[in-house]
C-alpha positions in Angstrom: 8.2 16.5 -13.0 6.4 13.3 -14.0 5.6 14.0 -17.5 1.6 13.4 -17.0 -1.7 15.1 -15.6 -1.0 13.2 -12.0 1.2 12.5 -9.0 -0.5 10.4 -6.7 2.1 9.8 -4.1 1.8 8.4 -0.3 3.6 8.9 3.2 5.2 6.5 5.6 7.8 6.3 8.0 12.0 6.0 7.0 12.2 3.0 9.1 9.4 1.2 6.9 11.2 2.3 3.7 13.1 -0.5 2.3 15.1 0.1 -1.2 15.5 -2.9 -2.3 17.8 -2.9 -5.4 20.4 -0.4 -6.3 20.6 2.2 -2.8 24.2 2.6 -3.6 23.7 4.2 -6.8 21.0 7.0 -4.9 21.4 10.6 -5.4 20.6 13.1 -2.5 20.0 16.4 -3.7 18.4 18.7 -1.0 19.7 18.9 3.1 20.7 15.6 4.0 19.5 16.8 7.2 16.5 18.4 6.2 14.4 18.5 3.0 15.7 16.4 0.4 15.0 13.9 -1.8 16.4 10.8 -3.6 16.7 9.7 -7.1 17.8 7.0 -9.5 21.9 7.7 -10.4 21.1 6.4 -14.0 18.1 8.0 -15.1 17.1 10.3 -12.2 14.1 9.6 -12.0 12.5 10.3 -8.1 12.4 7.8 -6.1 11.0 9.8 -2.7 11.9 12.8 -0.9 11.1 14.2 2.6 7.6 15.0 4.1 6.1 16.7 7.0 6.0 15.1 10.5 9.3 12.7 9.8 7.5 11.0 7.1 9.1 10.3 3.3 6.9 11.1 0.7 7.0 8.2 -2.5 5.1 8.2 -6.1 3.2 5.4 -6.4 4.6 4.7 -9.1 8.1 3.6 -8.2 6.2 1.2 -5.8 6.4 -2.8 -6.9 3.3 -3.9 -4.7 -0.5 -2.1 -5.0 -0.4 0.6 -2.2 -2.7 0.4 0.9 -3.3 3.9 0.7 -6.0 5.0 -2.0 -5.6 9.1 -2.8 -7.8 11.1 -0.8 -8.1 14.4 -1.9 -7.2 16.2 -5.8 -4.5 19.2 -4.5 -3.6 21.8 -7.2 -7.1 22.3 -9.5 -6.4 25.7 -10.2 -4.0 24.9 -12.3 -4.9 21.5 -13.6 -5.0 20.8 -16.9 -8.3 22.7 -18.8 -9.1 19.5 -20.8 -9.2 17.7 -17.7 -12.6 16.7 -15.6 -12.7 15.3 -12.2 -15.2 13.0 -11.7 -15.0 11.5 -8.3 -16.4 12.9 -5.0 -12.9 13.6 -3.1 -12.1 16.8 -2.3 -10.6 19.6 -3.9 -7.9 22.1 -3.1 -6.8 24.8 -5.8 -3.0 24.8 -4.1 -1.1 22.5 -1.4 -3.7 21.7 1.6 -0.7 20.7 3.4 1.7 24.3 3.4 
């Protein structure tokens, strides 16, 4: 999905999310009234998707400003690249701890 070893993302309430440019070209994939994602209509980059408890999940790479929230855990550690060594003290989860 990201072409890298990492996919940092954060959550926000939908009413706090503002798309500042190109909103008319976004593509919705999935159920508009359930789980769905919004992608760029030109390059198909993932801009945000529905999370849990009504929140929206945003890839940090799509943000202009530095996110206020910092990483709080590593997930899918069981399938990480064998050459990558985790060197911080954040909790590590073999799979998705929130599913």
